[in-house]
C-alpha positions as CSV (number, residue, x, y, z in Angstrom):
1,M,0.0,0.0,0.0
2,D,1.4,3.4,-1.0
3,V,0.5,5.8,1.8
4,L,1.5,8.9,-0.1
5,D,-0.6,7.9,-3.1
6,I,-3.6,7.4,-0.9
7,L,-3.0,10.8,0.8
8,R,-2.6,12.6,-2.5
9,R,-5.9,11.2,-3.7
10,Q,-7.6,12.4,-0.5
11,A,-5.8,15.8,0.0
12,G,-8.3,17.8,-2.0
13,R,-10.9,17.0,0.7
14,F,-9.0,19.0,3.3
15,Q,-8.1,22.6,3.8
16,C,-4.9,24.2,5.0
17,P,-5.3,25.1,8.7
18,R,-3.3,28.4,8.1
19,C,-4.7,29.8,4.8
20,G,-7.9,27.8,4.3
21,Q,-7.0,26.8,0.7
22,S,-7.4,23.3,-0.6
23,L,-4.5,20.9,0.1
24,A,-5.1,19.2,-3.3
25,D,-1.7,20.4,-4.6
26,C,0.2,20.1,-1.4
27,Q,3.6,18.5,-1.2
28,L,3.8,15.3,0.8
29,E,7.0,13.8,2.2
30,M,7.2,10.5,4.2
31,V,9.2,11.2,7.4
32,T,8.9,7.7,8.9
33,H,6.9,4.6,8.3
34,H,6.5,1.5,10.5
35,D,3.9,-1.2,10.0
36,D,0.5,0.5,9.5
37,Q,1.7,3.9,11.0
38,S,3.3,6.8,9.2
39,L,4.5,10.3,9.9
40,V,4.1,12.5,6.9
41,K,5.2,16.2,6.3
42,V,2.5,18.2,4.5
43,T,3.4,21.5,2.9
44,C,0.6,23.8,1.6
45,A,1.2,24.8,-2.1
46,H,-0.4,28.2,-1.4
47,C,1.1,29.5,1.8
48,Q,4.0,27.0,2.3
49,D,2.8,26.2,5.8
50,T,4.3,22.8,6.9
51,R,2.7,20.4,9.3
52,L,3.5,16.9,10.4
53,I,0.6,14.4,10.4
54,A,0.4,11.0,11.9
55,V,-1.4,8.4,9.7
56,A,-2.6,5.0,10.9
57,F,-4.3,2.5,8.7
58,A,-6.5,-0.1,10.4
59,A,-6.5,-3.5,9.0
60,E,-9.9,-5.3,8.7
61,T,-10.0,-7.8,11.4
62,E,-12.6,-9.8,13.4
63,T,-10.9,-9.2,16.7
64,E,-11.5,-6.2,19.0
65,A,-9.1,-3.4,19.0
66,P,-6.9,-3.4,22.2
67,V,-7.8,-1.1,25.0
68,I,-5.0,1.2,26.1
69,D,-5.0,2.1,29.8
70,V,-3.8,5.6,30.2
71,R,-4.2,6.1,33.9
72,D,-2.0,8.7,35.6
73,E,-1.9,6.8,38.9
74,P,-2.2,3.1,39.6
75,G,-5.7,2.3,40.9
76,E,-7.2,5.6,39.6
77,N,-10.6,5.2,37.9
78,L,-10.2,5.5,34.2
79,G,-13.8,6.8,33.7
80,V,-15.3,7.6,30.3
81,P,-13.0,7.6,27.3
82,I,-12.2,11.1,25.9
83,S,-14.3,11.8,22.8
84,T,-13.6,14.0,19.8
85,D,-16.1,16.5,21.3
86,D,-14.2,16.6,24.6
87,V,-11.0,17.5,22.7
88,L,-12.8,20.2,20.7
89,D,-14.3,21.6,23.9
90,I,-10.9,21.8,25.5
91,R,-9.4,23.5,22.4
92,L,-12.1,26.1,22.4
93,A,-11.7,26.7,26.2
94,L,-8.0,27.1,25.8
95,A,-8.2,29.4,22.8
96,G,-9.4,32.3,25.0
97,H,-7.0,31.5,28.0
98,T,-4.6,34.4,28.7
99,G,-2.9,33.1,31.8
100,D,0.1,30.8,32.2
101,L,0.0,27.0,32.4
102,K,0.1,27.0,36.3
103,S,-3.2,28.8,36.4
104,L,-4.9,26.0,34.5
105,L,-3.8,23.3,37.0
106,P,-5.5,22.9,40.4
């Protein structure tokens, strides 16, 4: 499977986060590739903004995906998994934050 070819075919569906133009003509460069995971450098053809993206391809399988335990402390309740909405809510909340990092922590 050629990861860069797949990304080139899909790039037009995405917009540059900096200038908002289509990434259809972006430059793609493979930084690293291991198994089904890749790190790709994407450069916008319009504004030359460069980003690194992590790409993971899931193989079709009949087994369940492994659960990764990301507890901070042993014995701490893991609770509900973080959703995409949770990440977006945090991003919006932090966008207006004017203090330092210490003021965010209890």
